[in-house]
N, C-alpha and C positions, 0 to 999 in steps of 0.2 A: 504494499500499498503505500501511496506516494501524498505527500500534502495538498493540500487545495489551494492554488496559489492565482489570484486574479490579476494579470500583467498591468492591467490599468491601476493597480495601486501604487505603484513603483514610477508610472507616466506622471512627468511633472505638467504635463498640459490636463490631466483628470480634473472635474471640481469636487470637491468630495464634500461631503454634505454639510458641515459648519463653513466653510470657506463662505466670506462674506456675510457673515451673519455677526452680530453682536450679541455675545452671551457671556454669562458668568458661569463657566463650569462648575464649580462650588456648589452652589445652589439650582442649578438646572433639575426639574423634578426625574427622579430614576425611569419613569417611562419613557419620558420625552428622551435621554439619552440613551434607554437601551432604543427604541424606533429609529433613533439616528445611526446608531452602529447597524442596526438588520439594513439600511440603503446604504452601506459604506460597502467599497470593495476589500475584498479579501486578502490581508500579504499572507497570512500564512493558517493552515484549517488542519489539523488532525487529533485525532484521540482526544475529542472531548475540549479542547482549548484552539479557540478561534480569537485572531488578531485583525481587526478590521481599522482602516484610513479614514477617522473620522475629519480629518482636513491636512494642510501640509505638515504643522505641528504637531497634532494629537495625532494616536492611536488610541483604540479600545480593544484590551484582553479580557476574553469570557469565555462560558463556559464551563460544563459539569465539571470540567479538570481544573476547576482555578477558585482559588480563595480569597476572602478579601485579607489574610492575613499576609498574605504576597506583595501586598499594595504596603500595609505597614512595617513589612522587612523592609522592602525598600526605602520606604522612609529613612527609617532608623540608619540605614547604611549612609543614604545621602549628607546627615546631619551629624553622624558620628566619625565619618570616615572620607575625610576628603578628597584623598586622593584614588577614588575607585570610581571608576567612570561607570554610570549607568542611567536609564531612564529618568528625568524625575515626574515624580507622582503627582499628580492632582485630586486624585479622588480614589477610595476603591468601598465595594459595598457587595454584600449577598444578599441574595434573594432565595424566599421556600421555593425547593423544587421538588418535590417528592422521588421522580424518578432518579435524582443525584445518589450517587454513595452514599455521597456526604450530605444529603438532604436540602442542597442549595446550588444556586448557579452564581460563580463569584463575578464581579466587573471590577476593570482596573484603568481607569486613563492616566495615560504619562505622554511623555513627548514620543514623538516619531523622531529616531536614529537615524540618519540618511548615511548610508556607506553597505560595503560589502558583507554578505553575509558570508562568515568561513565555511561551514557545514559543506557546502557546495565545490569548494574551488579547493580547500586544505592542501591536499596533494599536489595540486597546481600551483602553490606559490614555491617562489625561490629560496633554499634552503636558508639562505640568509632573513629574509623577511619570515619566514615561520620562526627563526632564533628571536626576533624583535618582538612578534608576537608573544613567544613565551615568556619573552623577559617580561613583558609589563605585565602578562597577566601573575606571573610569581609576585611583582612588587606588589597589586594588589591583593595577592594572598596573603600574603607577608603582613599589609597591614592590615586587615581585615581579624589576621589574627596579633595582632599587636595589645588587645585589649582580653585580659583573661576576666571571664565570669563563673560565677559560683554556681548557678542554675541550668539546667538544660533545656532544651523545647520551641518551640515556635515562637518568635517574637507578636505578643498580642494572644497566645494561647490557639489550641486546636491541636491537630493531628500531625505527625510528624510524618514525612514522606520523605520517595527516594530509595535508592537501591538497597539501603541497609536500614530500611523498614517494612519491605516487604510492599506488595502491588497492592495491598489494602491500608498501609498505613500503620501507624502504632503510636503508643500511648492515648492522648495526648500525657509528656510528662513535665514536672514541675518542681521533682525534688531529684538533687545527686543521685539518694538513693534511691530512689522510685526507677531511675534510668539505671543504675549498675545493676539494680535488681532484676530487670526486665531482661539485659545483656546477660548477665549470669544463667540464667533459665535457659534464653538461649543455648547459648554455650551448655549448660548441661544436657540439654536435647540433642545438641548435634553430639555429644560425648557418647549418648547411651545408645542411638541409632549405628553409634561408628563411622561417624563421618567427621568427627576429630579425631584427635589425639589425645588419650585421656590423661596426659600429663601437663595440658595446658594449664597455667594456674588461671585465680581468680581473679577478674576484672575488678580495676577500680581506679578512676581518675583523677588527677589532680587539680585538673580546672577545664573549662569551655570556652568555646571561641564561636565566633558567628563562621559558620560554614554555609559556600553557597550551596553543593552538594550536588550539581550536575554541571561540572565544568567541561566544554568539549566544544570544537571548534563550531558545532553547530549553534551553541548559543556565546557565539563572540561576534561581534560586528565591528570590521575596520573602517574608520570614515574615512575622508578624502585629504586629513592630516597623517595617516597611517597613525592614529591613535586605536587602542580596544578598548569597545566597551563591553559589558557584561549585562545579557539580558535572560531573562527566564527565570526567577528568581523562586519556582515553584515549591524548590525542593530545601531550601536554606531553612537556617534555625541556628541556634545554640547547641553546639555539640564541640564533645575532645576533636582536636586536630586533626588524628587520622584519620576521622571522617570523611576528610575532604581528599587526603592522600590516597585513601584506600578507594574512593568514589573515581576520581580522576583515573588508576589503576585499573579498574576494573570496566571502564568501559570501553566497550570493545572496536568502535567502527573507524576511532583515530589515533592508532597504535603508537604511531612516531610522534603525534603530539603529547602523550602520557610520555612516552623516553624522554622526550625534552625537558616535561614541566619538572618530573618529580622531583630530581636531584638540586629543583633549586628552593623548596618548599619543604616544610615541616616532616619528618618520614623517621619512626622509630619500627624497625624490623620485629621485635618483641610485642609492641601492639599490634602491627600488623597481622601478624600471625592470631592474635589473639580473635582480634575480628572476625577475619577469614572464617578462622573455624566457630563462629557464629552463623555462618551462611546457611549450613543445613536449617537451623532451626528456626532462624527467621524466615525463611521462604518457603519452607517444605512443611512445616508445624504450625503457620501463622498464628493458627488463633489459641494458640496454646499459651496462657497467660499463667505468671508467679503464681502460688495461692496466697 
């Protein structure tokens, strides 16, 4: 399956629904904003997530795979980590939707970042440009990890998502003890089913950091100044730094990207083995929770 893309969404001559209108995006009724979104050309649509072009400057991300907590996370990053480039968020909300796994559809209004999506051309970039992109990503990851936090989970609360939380998500997590208990339970299940070595030690983390959780060329945009922007923060949250490293290592589509990036960011071989040893319990015994 391939994402749905409307070429008009990237055509500078296209008249988008909000072009030429006077409006305050922060006070526009939700119903009106949703209606404008339905009339807008699609930049990307895949797997319960749709991004449409509201105007030359704004996009709307929405769908059953979108939660308002992503918008709150992005705002937190913008205000806390000035060296991390990501779209500015103007508004985010959920609406009830009983057919969604999460029971809602999420909506996020943010800046349109004009540039080259690297997911479709990573392997065609020169080695020098690939290294430049990776160096920028590493610098932003290291800035995200420069502030140590005491408690894990999603900014604003909610279900943790990403490859280390299964296809169904996990949590919500609010305390260090609860997070470690869940992870050690998954490690124990992996050992029980003989999918992890019996001598893998008990997991305990000293601190947590802000993790993007899905770093890959498909979530990078290169602008006309060769600056890299990080998009798609749906898996972001406050977790141990090894979660970022492991997510990069186990994204299978762009192995050269991972090979270049991993030596430049936090890595700990013992923590990696511990987390990887939890994988069977996380992904194959999904609904088994600590008593």
